[in-house]
N, C-alpha and C positions, 0 to 999 in steps of 0.2 A: 503494500500499500504506500510506502513512502515515495516510491517513484511516481505514482499517480499524483500525489500531492505536489511534488516538485514540478510535474508537467503543467499542472494547473497554474502554478505560480509563474512559470515561464510563459505560459499562454497570456496570462494577465499582463505581464510586463511587455510582451510583444504588442498586445493590443493598446497599451498605454503609449508605447513609442510611436505606433501607427497613428494614434489619435493626435499626438504632438506634431507629427509630420503633416497631417491634415490641417491642423490649426494654423500652422505656419504658412501652408499653401493658401488657406483662406485669407489670411492677412495680406499676403502678397497680391493675391488676385483682387481684393477689395481696393488696395492702394495703387494697383497697376505698377507695382515696384515698391520696394520698402527697404529702408536702411536697417541695419542690424540693431541699432539702439531702439528703434521703434518697435521691435518685436518683443522687447522686454516689458513693455507697458501693459498693465492689467493682467499679467500672467504670473504663474507660480513656477517660473523656470529661471534658473540662474544664467548669468552671462556666459560662463564656460559651457553650460549645457546648450544654450542657443548656438554658440560657436561650433560646437560638435555637431549639432543637427544641420546647421548650414553647410558645414564641410561635407558631411555625408550626403546631404541632398544635392549639392553641387557636383560631387564626385559621381553620383548616380544619375545625373542630368535631369533632376526634377526642377532645379533652379539654375539660373546663371547669374553671374555678378557683372554688373555694368560698371566698370572702374570710372568712367567719365562722370556718371550720375551718382556713383557710390550707393547703389541700390541693388537689391536682388530682384530678379524678374523670373516669372514662371515660364518654363519651357512647355512644348506640347506634351512631352512625357509627364510632366508635373500636372498639367491640366487633365490628362487622361487618368492619373492616379487619383486625383481629387474627385473626378466624376464617379470612378469605380467605388471610392470610399463612401460617397454619398448614397449610391445605389445599394451598397451592402447595408448601410444603416437603415434605409427604407425597408429593405428585405427583412432585416432583423426585427424591425418594429412590427411588421406584419406577422411574423412568427410569434412574437411576444403577445400580440393582440389575440391571435388564434388560440394560444394555449393559456391565455388569461394571466399573463405576467404584467 
């Protein structure tokens, strides 16, 4: 049983990270580009964490950095990720309604 419990914790951590990525993409999309400092406002995430996520998201081509404007912008891949994340959320909501959660 301990392995099952660890897997659930890992799943929760993965879901939390995916949600942070989606939240960052939402902010970038709303602002049509956003500076790193602006991502820290009204969130419970530290500056080093934001830097790590931005690095990961840039490396995986979800975002690109515009050095002239000093902002991050969403890529097509980031837009597709965000759309899929929203669709999955809607699907999960439907399942929750169906089973009474």
